[in-house]
HTML snippet that shows the backbone in 3Dmol.js (N, CA, C, O; Angstrom):
<script src="https://3Dmol.org/build/3Dmol-min.js"></script>
<div id="view" style="width:600px;height:400px;position:relative"></div>
<script>
const pdb = `
ATOM      1  N   MET A   1      -2.401   4.257  11.158  1.00  0.00           N
ATOM      2  CA  MET A   1      -1.301   3.363  10.871  1.00  0.00           C
ATOM      3  C   MET A   1      -0.145   4.178  10.311  1.00  0.00           C
ATOM      4  O   MET A   1      -0.364   5.101   9.526  1.00  0.00           O
ATOM      5  N   PRO A   2       1.058   3.856  10.695  1.00  0.00           N
ATOM      6  CA  PRO A   2       2.198   4.656  10.251  1.00  0.00           C
ATOM      7  C   PRO A   2       2.671   4.355   8.833  1.00  0.00           C
ATOM      8  O   PRO A   2       3.645   4.960   8.383  1.00  0.00           O
ATOM      9  N   ILE A   3       2.018   3.442   8.112  1.00  0.00           N
ATOM     10  CA  ILE A   3       2.385   3.175   6.722  1.00  0.00           C
ATOM     11  C   ILE A   3       1.494   4.018   5.823  1.00  0.00           C
ATOM     12  O   ILE A   3       0.268   3.934   5.893  1.00  0.00           O
ATOM     13  N   THR A   4       2.117   4.828   4.981  1.00  0.00           N
ATOM     14  CA  THR A   4       1.390   5.674   4.035  1.00  0.00           C
ATOM     15  C   THR A   4       1.506   5.058   2.647  1.00  0.00           C
ATOM     16  O   THR A   4       2.585   4.637   2.230  1.00  0.00           O
ATOM     17  N   VAL A   5       0.387   5.011   1.941  1.00  0.00           N
ATOM     18  CA  VAL A   5       0.340   4.426   0.601  1.00  0.00           C
ATOM     19  C   VAL A   5       0.336   5.561  -0.419  1.00  0.00           C
ATOM     20  O   VAL A   5      -0.512   6.452  -0.365  1.00  0.00           O
ATOM     21  N   ASP A   6       1.287   5.520  -1.345  1.00  0.00           N
ATOM     22  CA  ASP A   6       1.433   6.565  -2.364  1.00  0.00           C
ATOM     23  C   ASP A   6       1.122   6.053  -3.767  1.00  0.00           C
ATOM     24  O   ASP A   6       1.705   6.526  -4.742  1.00  0.00           O
ATOM     25  N   ILE A   7       0.219   5.100  -3.874  1.00  0.00           N
ATOM     26  CA  ILE A   7      -0.124   4.565  -5.192  1.00  0.00           C
ATOM     27  C   ILE A   7      -0.667   5.663  -6.094  1.00  0.00           C
ATOM     28  O   ILE A   7      -0.364   5.697  -7.286  1.00  0.00           O
ATOM     29  N   ASP A   8      -1.472   6.564  -5.528  1.00  0.00           N
ATOM     30  CA  ASP A   8      -2.053   7.631  -6.339  1.00  0.00           C
ATOM     31  C   ASP A   8      -0.988   8.529  -6.956  1.00  0.00           C
ATOM     32  O   ASP A   8      -1.177   9.041  -8.060  1.00  0.00           O
ATOM     33  N   VAL A   9       0.123   8.726  -6.261  1.00  0.00           N
ATOM     34  CA  VAL A   9       1.222   9.542  -6.784  1.00  0.00           C
ATOM     35  C   VAL A   9       1.812   8.883  -8.029  1.00  0.00           C
ATOM     36  O   VAL A   9       2.026   9.538  -9.050  1.00  0.00           O
ATOM     37  N   MET A  10       2.071   7.569  -7.930  1.00  0.00           N
ATOM     38  CA  MET A  10       2.642   6.848  -9.072  1.00  0.00           C
ATOM     39  C   MET A  10       1.639   6.749 -10.215  1.00  0.00           C
ATOM     40  O   MET A  10       2.020   6.814 -11.383  1.00  0.00           O
ATOM     41  N   MET A  11       0.357   6.593  -9.885  1.00  0.00           N
ATOM     42  CA  MET A  11      -0.667   6.549 -10.928  1.00  0.00           C
ATOM     43  C   MET A  11      -0.698   7.870 -11.691  1.00  0.00           C
ATOM     44  O   MET A  11      -0.821   7.879 -12.916  1.00  0.00           O
ATOM     45  N   ALA A  12      -0.586   8.974 -10.975  1.00  0.00           N
ATOM     46  CA  ALA A  12      -0.588  10.281 -11.634  1.00  0.00           C
ATOM     47  C   ALA A  12       0.644  10.442 -12.517  1.00  0.00           C
ATOM     48  O   ALA A  12       0.547  10.948 -13.635  1.00  0.00           O
ATOM     49  N   LYS A  13       1.807  10.012 -12.016  1.00  0.00           N
ATOM     50  CA  LYS A  13       3.036  10.106 -12.806  1.00  0.00           C
ATOM     51  C   LYS A  13       2.943   9.282 -14.082  1.00  0.00           C
ATOM     52  O   LYS A  13       3.493   9.669 -15.112  1.00  0.00           O
ATOM     53  N   ARG A  14       2.250   8.146 -14.021  1.00  0.00           N
ATOM     54  CA  ARG A  14       2.118   7.259 -15.173  1.00  0.00           C
ATOM     55  C   ARG A  14       0.857   7.551 -15.988  1.00  0.00           C
ATOM     56  O   ARG A  14       0.590   6.896 -16.996  1.00  0.00           O
ATOM     57  N   LYS A  15       0.075   8.559 -15.530  1.00  0.00           N
ATOM     58  CA  LYS A  15      -1.186   8.922 -16.202  1.00  0.00           C
ATOM     59  C   LYS A  15      -2.077   7.691 -16.387  1.00  0.00           C
ATOM     60  O   LYS A  15      -2.564   7.405 -17.480  1.00  0.00           O
ATOM     61  N   MET A  16      -2.271   6.967 -15.265  1.00  0.00           N
ATOM     62  CA  MET A  16      -3.032   5.726 -15.286  1.00  0.00           C
ATOM     63  C   MET A  16      -4.248   5.850 -14.378  1.00  0.00           C
ATOM     64  O   MET A  16      -4.149   6.385 -13.273  1.00  0.00           O
ATOM     65  N   SER A  17      -5.389   5.361 -14.838  1.00  0.00           N
ATOM     66  CA  SER A  17      -6.617   5.407 -14.047  1.00  0.00           C
ATOM     67  C   SER A  17      -6.693   4.216 -13.094  1.00  0.00           C
ATOM     68  O   SER A  17      -5.955   3.242 -13.243  1.00  0.00           O
ATOM     69  N   VAL A  18      -7.590   4.305 -12.119  1.00  0.00           N
ATOM     70  CA  VAL A  18      -7.798   3.206 -11.182  1.00  0.00           C
ATOM     71  C   VAL A  18      -8.242   1.960 -11.943  1.00  0.00           C
ATOM     72  O   VAL A  18      -7.750   0.862 -11.679  1.00  0.00           O
ATOM     73  N   GLY A  19      -9.160   2.124 -12.876  1.00  0.00           N
ATOM     74  CA  GLY A  19      -9.648   0.980 -13.646  1.00  0.00           C
ATOM     75  C   GLY A  19      -8.561   0.303 -14.449  1.00  0.00           C
ATOM     76  O   GLY A  19      -8.477  -0.925 -14.484  1.00  0.00           O
ATOM     77  N   GLU A  20      -7.727   1.104 -15.094  1.00  0.00           N
ATOM     78  CA  GLU A  20      -6.643   0.542 -15.900  1.00  0.00           C
ATOM     79  C   GLU A  20      -5.644  -0.201 -15.027  1.00  0.00           C
ATOM     80  O   GLU A  20      -5.223  -1.306 -15.367  1.00  0.00           O
ATOM     81  N   LEU A  21      -5.261   0.401 -13.897  1.00  0.00           N
ATOM     82  CA  LEU A  21      -4.299  -0.253 -13.005  1.00  0.00           C
ATOM     83  C   LEU A  21      -4.895  -1.524 -12.420  1.00  0.00           C
ATOM     84  O   LEU A  21      -4.210  -2.545 -12.340  1.00  0.00           O
ATOM     85  N   ALA A  22      -6.153  -1.480 -12.013  1.00  0.00           N
ATOM     86  CA  ALA A  22      -6.809  -2.666 -11.458  1.00  0.00           C
ATOM     87  C   ALA A  22      -6.805  -3.796 -12.478  1.00  0.00           C
ATOM     88  O   ALA A  22      -6.536  -4.945 -12.125  1.00  0.00           O
ATOM     89  N   ASP A  23      -7.099  -3.484 -13.741  1.00  0.00           N
ATOM     90  CA  ASP A  23      -7.075  -4.504 -14.798  1.00  0.00           C
ATOM     91  C   ASP A  23      -5.682  -5.093 -14.968  1.00  0.00           C
ATOM     92  O   ASP A  23      -5.536  -6.309 -15.091  1.00  0.00           O
ATOM     93  N   ARG A  24      -4.672  -4.257 -14.977  1.00  0.00           N
ATOM     94  CA  ARG A  24      -3.291  -4.733 -15.164  1.00  0.00           C
ATOM     95  C   ARG A  24      -2.820  -5.596 -14.005  1.00  0.00           C
ATOM     96  O   ARG A  24      -2.068  -6.552 -14.194  1.00  0.00           O
ATOM     97  N   VAL A  25      -3.276  -5.245 -12.780  1.00  0.00           N
ATOM     98  CA  VAL A  25      -2.832  -5.958 -11.580  1.00  0.00           C
ATOM     99  C   VAL A  25      -3.673  -7.213 -11.342  1.00  0.00           C
ATOM    100  O   VAL A  25      -3.195  -8.183 -10.755  1.00  0.00           O
ATOM    101  N   GLY A  26      -4.924  -7.190 -11.800  1.00  0.00           N
ATOM    102  CA  GLY A  26      -5.799  -8.334 -11.597  1.00  0.00           C
ATOM    103  C   GLY A  26      -6.597  -8.284 -10.314  1.00  0.00           C
ATOM    104  O   GLY A  26      -6.927  -9.323  -9.742  1.00  0.00           O
ATOM    105  N   ILE A  27      -6.913  -7.073  -9.855  1.00  0.00           N
ATOM    106  CA  ILE A  27      -7.774  -6.899  -8.681  1.00  0.00           C
ATOM    107  C   ILE A  27      -8.940  -6.000  -9.073  1.00  0.00           C
ATOM    108  O   ILE A  27      -8.919  -5.365 -10.127  1.00  0.00           O
ATOM    109  N   THR A  28      -9.948  -5.952  -8.224  1.00  0.00           N
ATOM    110  CA  THR A  28     -11.100  -5.111  -8.533  1.00  0.00           C
ATOM    111  C   THR A  28     -10.752  -3.642  -8.277  1.00  0.00           C
ATOM    112  O   THR A  28      -9.902  -3.341  -7.440  1.00  0.00           O
ATOM    113  N   PRO A  29     -11.402  -2.739  -8.989  1.00  0.00           N
ATOM    114  CA  PRO A  29     -11.190  -1.314  -8.714  1.00  0.00           C
ATOM    115  C   PRO A  29     -11.528  -0.958  -7.263  1.00  0.00           C
ATOM    116  O   PRO A  29     -10.889  -0.085  -6.676  1.00  0.00           O
ATOM    117  N   ALA A  30     -12.527  -1.626  -6.685  1.00  0.00           N
ATOM    118  CA  ALA A  30     -12.896  -1.360  -5.284  1.00  0.00           C
ATOM    119  C   ALA A  30     -11.761  -1.740  -4.334  1.00  0.00           C
ATOM    120  O   ALA A  30     -11.452  -0.992  -3.407  1.00  0.00           O
ATOM    121  N   ASN A  31     -11.135  -2.910  -4.561  1.00  0.00           N
ATOM    122  CA  ASN A  31     -10.016  -3.316  -3.705  1.00  0.00           C
ATOM    123  C   ASN A  31      -8.807  -2.415  -3.916  1.00  0.00           C
ATOM    124  O   ASN A  31      -8.082  -2.121  -2.965  1.00  0.00           O
ATOM    125  N   LEU A  32      -8.583  -1.977  -5.141  1.00  0.00           N
ATOM    126  CA  LEU A  32      -7.488  -1.039  -5.390  1.00  0.00           C
ATOM    127  C   LEU A  32      -7.754   0.280  -4.668  1.00  0.00           C
ATOM    128  O   LEU A  32      -6.830   0.883  -4.122  1.00  0.00           O
ATOM    129  N   ALA A  33      -8.994   0.728  -4.661  1.00  0.00           N
ATOM    130  CA  ALA A  33      -9.342   1.974  -3.965  1.00  0.00           C
ATOM    131  C   ALA A  33      -9.098   1.847  -2.465  1.00  0.00           C
ATOM    132  O   ALA A  33      -8.614   2.789  -1.837  1.00  0.00           O
ATOM    133  N   VAL A  34      -9.427   0.693  -1.882  1.00  0.00           N
ATOM    134  CA  VAL A  34      -9.173   0.464  -0.452  1.00  0.00           C
ATOM    135  C   VAL A  34      -7.679   0.567  -0.168  1.00  0.00           C
ATOM    136  O   VAL A  34      -7.270   1.200   0.806  1.00  0.00           O
ATOM    137  N   LEU A  35      -6.881  -0.046  -1.003  1.00  0.00           N
ATOM    138  CA  LEU A  35      -5.424   0.007  -0.842  1.00  0.00           C
ATOM    139  C   LEU A  35      -4.903   1.419  -1.062  1.00  0.00           C
ATOM    140  O   LEU A  35      -4.098   1.922  -0.278  1.00  0.00           O
ATOM    141  N   LYS A  36      -5.363   2.050  -2.125  1.00  0.00           N
ATOM    142  CA  LYS A  36      -4.904   3.391  -2.502  1.00  0.00           C
ATOM    143  C   LYS A  36      -5.233   4.430  -1.429  1.00  0.00           C
ATOM    144  O   LYS A  36      -4.457   5.357  -1.195  1.00  0.00           O
ATOM    145  N   ASN A  37      -6.381   4.269  -0.784  1.00  0.00           N
ATOM    146  CA  ASN A  37      -6.817   5.235   0.223  1.00  0.00           C
ATOM    147  C   ASN A  37      -6.296   4.932   1.622  1.00  0.00           C
ATOM    148  O   ASN A  37      -6.672   5.601   2.584  1.00  0.00           O
ATOM    149  N   GLY A  38      -5.434   3.928   1.740  1.00  0.00           N
ATOM    150  CA  GLY A  38      -4.806   3.637   3.025  1.00  0.00           C
ATOM    151  C   GLY A  38      -5.708   2.921   4.008  1.00  0.00           C
ATOM    152  O   GLY A  38      -5.434   2.932   5.208  1.00  0.00           O
ATOM    153  N   ARG A  39      -6.779   2.295   3.535  1.00  0.00           N
ATOM    154  CA  ARG A  39      -7.695   1.595   4.434  1.00  0.00           C
ATOM    155  C   ARG A  39      -7.403   0.100   4.528  1.00  0.00           C
ATOM    156  O   ARG A  39      -8.037  -0.602   5.316  1.00  0.00           O
ATOM    157  N   ALA A  40      -6.459  -0.393   3.744  1.00  0.00           N
ATOM    158  CA  ALA A  40      -6.119  -1.821   3.764  1.00  0.00           C
ATOM    159  C   ALA A  40      -5.303  -2.149   5.006  1.00  0.00           C
ATOM    160  O   ALA A  40      -4.487  -1.342   5.453  1.00  0.00           O
ATOM    161  N   LYS A  41      -5.524  -3.329   5.559  1.00  0.00           N
ATOM    162  CA  LYS A  41      -4.758  -3.801   6.716  1.00  0.00           C
ATOM    163  C   LYS A  41      -3.523  -4.580   6.281  1.00  0.00           C
ATOM    164  O   LYS A  41      -2.574  -4.727   7.051  1.00  0.00           O
ATOM    165  N   ALA A  42      -3.535  -5.083   5.040  1.00  0.00           N
ATOM    166  CA  ALA A  42      -2.427  -5.896   4.543  1.00  0.00           C
ATOM    167  C   ALA A  42      -2.431  -5.855   3.024  1.00  0.00           C
ATOM    168  O   ALA A  42      -3.430  -5.501   2.398  1.00  0.00           O
ATOM    169  N   VAL A  43      -1.305  -6.221   2.449  1.00  0.00           N
ATOM    170  CA  VAL A  43      -1.205  -6.384   0.998  1.00  0.00           C
ATOM    171  C   VAL A  43      -0.303  -7.585   0.733  1.00  0.00           C
ATOM    172  O   VAL A  43       0.761  -7.717   1.338  1.00  0.00           O
ATOM    173  N   ARG A  44      -0.729  -8.449  -0.161  1.00  0.00           N
ATOM    174  CA  ARG A  44       0.083  -9.615  -0.516  1.00  0.00           C
ATOM    175  C   ARG A  44       1.298  -9.152  -1.323  1.00  0.00           C
ATOM    176  O   ARG A  44       1.223  -8.183  -2.077  1.00  0.00           O
ATOM    177  N   PHE A  45       2.405  -9.853  -1.153  1.00  0.00           N
ATOM    178  CA  PHE A  45       3.603  -9.529  -1.925  1.00  0.00           C
ATOM    179  C   PHE A  45       3.344  -9.705  -3.417  1.00  0.00           C
ATOM    180  O   PHE A  45       3.895  -8.958  -4.225  1.00  0.00           O
ATOM    181  N   THR A  46       2.521 -10.670  -3.797  1.00  0.00           N
ATOM    182  CA  THR A  46       2.230 -10.862  -5.215  1.00  0.00           C
ATOM    183  C   THR A  46       1.489  -9.653  -5.783  1.00  0.00           C
ATOM    184  O   THR A  46       1.726  -9.254  -6.924  1.00  0.00           O
ATOM    185  N   THR A  47       0.591  -9.071  -4.984  1.00  0.00           N
ATOM    186  CA  THR A  47      -0.122  -7.865  -5.415  1.00  0.00           C
ATOM    187  C   THR A  47       0.835  -6.684  -5.483  1.00  0.00           C
ATOM    188  O   THR A  47       0.792  -5.900  -6.431  1.00  0.00           O
ATOM    189  N   LEU A  48       1.696  -6.556  -4.482  1.00  0.00           N
ATOM    190  CA  LEU A  48       2.686  -5.479  -4.478  1.00  0.00           C
ATOM    191  C   LEU A  48       3.611  -5.605  -5.683  1.00  0.00           C
ATOM    192  O   LEU A  48       3.932  -4.607  -6.328  1.00  0.00           O
ATOM    193  N   ALA A  49       4.035  -6.814  -5.986  1.00  0.00           N
ATOM    194  CA  ALA A  49       4.896  -7.037  -7.152  1.00  0.00           C
ATOM    195  C   ALA A  49       4.167  -6.677  -8.444  1.00  0.00           C
ATOM    196  O   ALA A  49       4.756  -6.074  -9.340  1.00  0.00           O
ATOM    197  N   ALA A  50       2.889  -7.043  -8.546  1.00  0.00           N
ATOM    198  CA  ALA A  50       2.109  -6.718  -9.746  1.00  0.00           C
ATOM    199  C   ALA A  50       1.916  -5.206  -9.874  1.00  0.00           C
ATOM    200  O   ALA A  50       1.957  -4.672 -10.982  1.00  0.00           O
ATOM    201  N   LEU A  51       1.707  -4.514  -8.755  1.00  0.00           N
ATOM    202  CA  LEU A  51       1.599  -3.055  -8.782  1.00  0.00           C
ATOM    203  C   LEU A  51       2.906  -2.436  -9.264  1.00  0.00           C
ATOM    204  O   LEU A  51       2.901  -1.527 -10.095  1.00  0.00           O
ATOM    205  N   CYS A  52       4.025  -2.933  -8.739  1.00  0.00           N
ATOM    206  CA  CYS A  52       5.334  -2.409  -9.143  1.00  0.00           C
ATOM    207  C   CYS A  52       5.597  -2.659 -10.626  1.00  0.00           C
ATOM    208  O   CYS A  52       6.146  -1.801 -11.317  1.00  0.00           O
ATOM    209  N   GLU A  53       5.207  -3.832 -11.110  1.00  0.00           N
ATOM    210  CA  GLU A  53       5.401  -4.136 -12.526  1.00  0.00           C
ATOM    211  C   GLU A  53       4.547  -3.212 -13.396  1.00  0.00           C
ATOM    212  O   GLU A  53       5.032  -2.659 -14.383  1.00  0.00           O
ATOM    213  N   ALA A  54       3.278  -3.050 -13.027  1.00  0.00           N
ATOM    214  CA  ALA A  54       2.363  -2.228 -13.821  1.00  0.00           C
ATOM    215  C   ALA A  54       2.765  -0.756 -13.806  1.00  0.00           C
ATOM    216  O   ALA A  54       2.625  -0.057 -14.809  1.00  0.00           O
ATOM    217  N   LEU A  55       3.262  -0.292 -12.664  1.00  0.00           N
ATOM    218  CA  LEU A  55       3.638   1.119 -12.523  1.00  0.00           C
ATOM    219  C   LEU A  55       5.120   1.368 -12.788  1.00  0.00           C
ATOM    220  O   LEU A  55       5.581   2.508 -12.734  1.00  0.00           O
ATOM    221  N   GLU A  56       5.870   0.291 -13.076  1.00  0.00           N
ATOM    222  CA  GLU A  56       7.308   0.389 -13.332  1.00  0.00           C
ATOM    223  C   GLU A  56       8.010   1.174 -12.225  1.00  0.00           C
ATOM    224  O   GLU A  56       8.632   2.211 -12.457  1.00  0.00           O
ATOM    225  N   CYS A  57       7.880   0.628 -11.002  1.00  0.00           N
ATOM    226  CA  CYS A  57       8.461   1.307  -9.843  1.00  0.00           C
ATOM    227  C   CYS A  57       8.923   0.281  -8.818  1.00  0.00           C
ATOM    228  O   CYS A  57       8.797  -0.924  -9.038  1.00  0.00           O
ATOM    229  N   GLN A  58       9.446   0.747  -7.722  1.00  0.00           N
ATOM    230  CA  GLN A  58       9.894  -0.077  -6.617  1.00  0.00           C
ATOM    231  C   GLN A  58       8.860  -0.021  -5.485  1.00  0.00           C
ATOM    232  O   GLN A  58       8.094   0.940  -5.411  1.00  0.00           O
ATOM    233  N   PRO A  59       8.822  -1.035  -4.599  1.00  0.00           N
ATOM    234  CA  PRO A  59       7.875  -1.003  -3.484  1.00  0.00           C
ATOM    235  C   PRO A  59       7.971   0.277  -2.642  1.00  0.00           C
ATOM    236  O   PRO A  59       6.962   0.778  -2.145  1.00  0.00           O
ATOM    237  N   GLY A  60       9.172   0.791  -2.491  1.00  0.00           N
ATOM    238  CA  GLY A  60       9.363   2.021  -1.720  1.00  0.00           C
ATOM    239  C   GLY A  60       8.758   3.254  -2.377  1.00  0.00           C
ATOM    240  O   GLY A  60       8.583   4.284  -1.726  1.00  0.00           O
ATOM    241  N   ASP A  61       8.437   3.152  -3.668  1.00  0.00           N
ATOM    242  CA  ASP A  61       7.750   4.252  -4.344  1.00  0.00           C
ATOM    243  C   ASP A  61       6.263   4.253  -3.999  1.00  0.00           C
ATOM    244  O   ASP A  61       5.582   5.264  -4.169  1.00  0.00           O
ATOM    245  N   LEU A  62       5.762   3.114  -3.513  1.00  0.00           N
ATOM    246  CA  LEU A  62       4.340   2.968  -3.218  1.00  0.00           C
ATOM    247  C   LEU A  62       4.019   3.027  -1.733  1.00  0.00           C
ATOM    248  O   LEU A  62       2.918   3.422  -1.350  1.00  0.00           O
ATOM    249  N   LEU A  63       4.979   2.635  -0.889  1.00  0.00           N
ATOM    250  CA  LEU A  63       4.757   2.563   0.555  1.00  0.00           C
ATOM    251  C   LEU A  63       5.859   3.302   1.295  1.00  0.00           C
ATOM    252  O   LEU A  63       7.028   3.236   0.915  1.00  0.00           O
ATOM    253  N   ARG A  64       5.480   4.003   2.349  1.00  0.00           N
ATOM    254  CA  ARG A  64       6.495   4.627   3.212  1.00  0.00           C
ATOM    255  C   ARG A  64       6.009   4.622   4.648  1.00  0.00           C
ATOM    256  O   ARG A  64       4.808   4.637   4.918  1.00  0.00           O
ATOM    257  N   TRP A  65       6.964   4.600   5.561  1.00  0.00           N
ATOM    258  CA  TRP A  65       6.680   4.572   6.984  1.00  0.00           C
ATOM    259  C   TRP A  65       6.806   5.969   7.559  1.00  0.00           C
ATOM    260  O   TRP A  65       7.772   6.681   7.283  1.00  0.00           O
ATOM    261  N   GLU A  66       5.824   6.358   8.362  1.00  0.00           N
ATOM    262  CA  GLU A  66       5.861   7.610   9.100  1.00  0.00           C
ATOM    263  C   GLU A  66       5.500   7.303  10.541  1.00  0.00           C
ATOM    264  O   GLU A  66       4.503   6.625  10.788  1.00  0.00           O
ATOM    265  N   PRO A  67       6.275   7.779  11.495  1.00  0.00           N
ATOM    266  CA  PRO A  67       5.951   7.490  12.900  1.00  0.00           C
ATOM    267  C   PRO A  67       4.610   8.104  13.294  1.00  0.00           C
ATOM    268  O   PRO A  67       4.262   9.199  12.853  1.00  0.00           O
ATOM    269  N   GLU A  68       3.858   7.379  14.134  1.00  0.00           N
ATOM    270  CA  GLU A  68       2.571   7.891  14.610  1.00  0.00           C
ATOM    271  C   GLU A  68       2.763   9.016  15.614  1.00  0.00           C
ATOM    272  O   GLU A  68       1.963   9.949  15.681  1.00  0.00           O
ATOM    273  N   ASN A  69       3.836   8.914  16.395  1.00  0.00           N
ATOM    274  CA  ASN A  69       4.148   9.935  17.396  1.00  0.00           C
ATOM    275  C   ASN A  69       5.463  10.598  17.021  1.00  0.00           C
ATOM    276  O   ASN A  69       6.508  10.249  17.571  1.00  0.00           O
ATOM    277  N   PRO A  70       5.429  11.570  16.074  1.00  0.00           N
ATOM    278  CA  PRO A  70       6.673  12.133  15.568  1.00  0.00           C
ATOM    279  C   PRO A  70       7.555  12.750  16.641  1.00  0.00           C
ATOM    280  O   PRO A  70       8.766  12.847  16.440  1.00  0.00           O
ATOM    281  N   GLY A  71       7.013  13.163  17.751  1.00  0.00           N
ATOM    282  CA  GLY A  71       7.798  13.823  18.789  1.00  0.00           C
ATOM    283  C   GLY A  71       8.711  12.894  19.553  1.00  0.00           C
ATOM    284  O   GLY A  71       9.764  13.325  20.023  1.00  0.00           O
ATOM    285  N   ASP A  72       8.337  11.607  19.696  1.00  0.00           N
ATOM    286  CA  ASP A  72       9.148  10.722  20.528  1.00  0.00           C
ATOM    287  C   ASP A  72      10.106   9.835  19.740  1.00  0.00           C
ATOM    288  O   ASP A  72      10.970   9.190  20.334  1.00  0.00           O
ATOM    289  N   GLY A  73       9.971   9.790  18.405  1.00  0.00           N
ATOM    290  CA  GLY A  73      10.897   9.026  17.594  1.00  0.00           C
ATOM    291  C   GLY A  73      10.658   7.529  17.612  1.00  0.00           C
ATOM    292  O   GLY A  73      11.438   6.782  17.023  1.00  0.00           O
ATOM    293  N   HIS A  74       9.596   7.064  18.274  1.00  0.00           N
ATOM    294  CA  HIS A  74       9.291   5.639  18.322  1.00  0.00           C
ATOM    295  C   HIS A  74       7.931   5.390  17.692  1.00  0.00           C
ATOM    296  O   HIS A  74       7.006   6.186  17.855  1.00  0.00           O
ATOM    297  N   GLY A  75       7.815   4.298  16.983  1.00  0.00           N
ATOM    298  CA  GLY A  75       6.532   3.914  16.407  1.00  0.00           C
ATOM    299  C   GLY A  75       5.632   3.305  17.457  1.00  0.00           C
ATOM    300  O   GLY A  75       6.124   2.657  18.381  1.00  0.00           O
ATOM    301  N   ALA A  76       4.336   3.491  17.344  1.00  0.00           N
ATOM    302  CA  ALA A  76       3.388   2.983  18.320  1.00  0.00           C
ATOM    303  C   ALA A  76       3.253   1.463  18.265  1.00  0.00           C
ATOM    304  O   ALA A  76       2.924   0.850  19.280  1.00  0.00           O
ATOM    305  N   ALA A  77       3.494   0.838  17.119  1.00  0.00           N
ATOM    306  CA  ALA A  77       3.317  -0.605  17.005  1.00  0.00           C
ATOM    307  C   ALA A  77       4.245  -1.350  17.946  1.00  0.00           C
ATOM    308  O   ALA A  77       3.833  -2.333  18.562  1.00  0.00           O
ATOM    309  N   HIS A  78       5.482  -0.907  18.073  1.00  0.00           N
ATOM    310  CA  HIS A  78       6.431  -1.572  18.951  1.00  0.00           C
ATOM    311  C   HIS A  78       6.008  -1.426  20.404  1.00  0.00           C
ATOM    312  O   HIS A  78       6.071  -2.389  21.167  1.00  0.00           O
ATOM    313  N   GLU A  79       5.582  -0.248  20.788  1.00  0.00           N
ATOM    314  CA  GLU A  79       5.218   0.018  22.173  1.00  0.00           C
ATOM    315  C   GLU A  79       3.949  -0.705  22.578  1.00  0.00           C
ATOM    316  O   GLU A  79       3.820  -1.106  23.735  1.00  0.00           O
ATOM    317  N   SER A  80       3.005  -0.885  21.662  1.00  0.00           N
ATOM    318  CA  SER A  80       1.725  -1.481  22.020  1.00  0.00           C
ATOM    319  C   SER A  80       1.760  -3.005  22.007  1.00  0.00           C
ATOM    320  O   SER A  80       0.787  -3.646  22.404  1.00  0.00           O
ATOM    321  N   GLY A  81       2.862  -3.591  21.559  1.00  0.00           N
ATOM    322  CA  GLY A  81       2.970  -5.037  21.529  1.00  0.00           C
ATOM    323  C   GLY A  81       2.342  -5.662  20.300  1.00  0.00           C
ATOM    324  O   GLY A  81       2.157  -6.879  20.264  1.00  0.00           O
ATOM    325  N   ASP A  82       2.007  -4.869  19.290  1.00  0.00           N
ATOM    326  CA  ASP A  82       1.452  -5.422  18.055  1.00  0.00           C
ATOM    327  C   ASP A  82       2.480  -6.344  17.425  1.00  0.00           C
ATOM    328  O   ASP A  82       3.685  -6.117  17.531  1.00  0.00           O
ATOM    329  N   SER A  83       1.997  -7.376  16.776  1.00  0.00           N
ATOM    330  CA  SER A  83       2.905  -8.291  16.116  1.00  0.00           C
ATOM    331  C   SER A  83       2.427  -8.562  14.709  1.00  0.00           C
ATOM    332  O   SER A  83       1.275  -8.293  14.371  1.00  0.00           O
ATOM    333  N   PHE A  84       3.315  -9.095  13.888  1.00  0.00           N
ATOM    334  CA  PHE A  84       2.982  -9.417  12.505  1.00  0.00           C
ATOM    335  C   PHE A  84       2.152 -10.690  12.477  1.00  0.00           C
ATOM    336  O   PHE A  84       2.431 -11.645  13.200  1.00  0.00           O
ATOM    337  N   SER A  85       1.142 -10.689  11.641  1.00  0.00           N
ATOM    338  CA  SER A  85       0.398 -11.922  11.408  1.00  0.00           C
ATOM    339  C   SER A  85       0.001 -11.960   9.945  1.00  0.00           C
ATOM    340  O   SER A  85      -0.285 -10.923   9.347  1.00  0.00           O
ATOM    341  N   ALA A  86      -0.017 -13.130   9.379  1.00  0.00           N
ATOM    342  CA  ALA A  86      -0.413 -13.294   7.989  1.00  0.00           C
ATOM    343  C   ALA A  86      -1.928 -13.381   7.944  1.00  0.00           C
ATOM    344  O   ALA A  86      -2.508 -14.363   8.408  1.00  0.00           O
ATOM    345  N   GLY A  87      -2.565 -12.377   7.396  1.00  0.00           N
ATOM    346  CA  GLY A  87      -4.017 -12.359   7.334  1.00  0.00           C
ATOM    347  C   GLY A  87      -4.537 -13.085   6.109  1.00  0.00           C
ATOM    348  O   GLY A  87      -3.770 -13.610   5.302  1.00  0.00           O
ATOM    349  N   SER A  88      -5.834 -13.103   5.990  1.00  0.00           N
ATOM    350  CA  SER A  88      -6.456 -13.780   4.859  1.00  0.00           C
ATOM    351  C   SER A  88      -6.982 -12.804   3.827  1.00  0.00           C
ATOM    352  O   SER A  88      -7.792 -13.183   2.981  1.00  0.00           O
ATOM    353  N   THR A  89      -6.536 -11.546   3.876  1.00  0.00           N
ATOM    354  CA  THR A  89      -6.969 -10.561   2.906  1.00  0.00           C
ATOM    355  C   THR A  89      -6.465 -10.958   1.525  1.00  0.00           C
ATOM    356  O   THR A  89      -5.315 -11.374   1.381  1.00  0.00           O
ATOM    357  N   THR A  90      -7.315 -10.834   0.507  1.00  0.00           N
ATOM    358  CA  THR A  90      -6.972 -11.326  -0.823  1.00  0.00           C
ATOM    359  C   THR A  90      -6.741 -10.179  -1.789  1.00  0.00           C
ATOM    360  O   THR A  90      -7.461 -10.055  -2.780  1.00  0.00           O
ATOM    361  N   TRP A  91      -5.766  -9.352  -1.525  1.00  0.00           N
ATOM    362  CA  TRP A  91      -5.440  -8.262  -2.467  1.00  0.00           C
ATOM    363  C   TRP A  91      -4.141  -8.527  -3.099  1.00  0.00           C
ATOM    364  O   TRP A  91      -3.682  -7.736  -3.923  1.00  0.00           O
TER     365      TRP A  91
END
`;
const viewer = $3Dmol.createViewer("view");
viewer.addModel(pdb, "pdb");
viewer.setStyle({}, {cartoon: {color: "spectrum"}});
viewer.zoomTo();
viewer.render();
</script>
């Protein structure tokens, strides 16, 4: 996926552990680890807002887009016909 999650970078800057951040955000450490390691398929805006509040940062400090095919300048999601859908993931 072309979205890279940099939560670990902000956690290091704030000297915050996974357990502490999970407690502040109100999610389990396991779900935070899934998000932190880039294995999540979605994140709720409420969770993103809680992460930003706890880490005192902006959403762009936690998420960034990188093209899957850097040579052609186009993201694969557009070419493959992928579309946005609201999932039922509870993070």
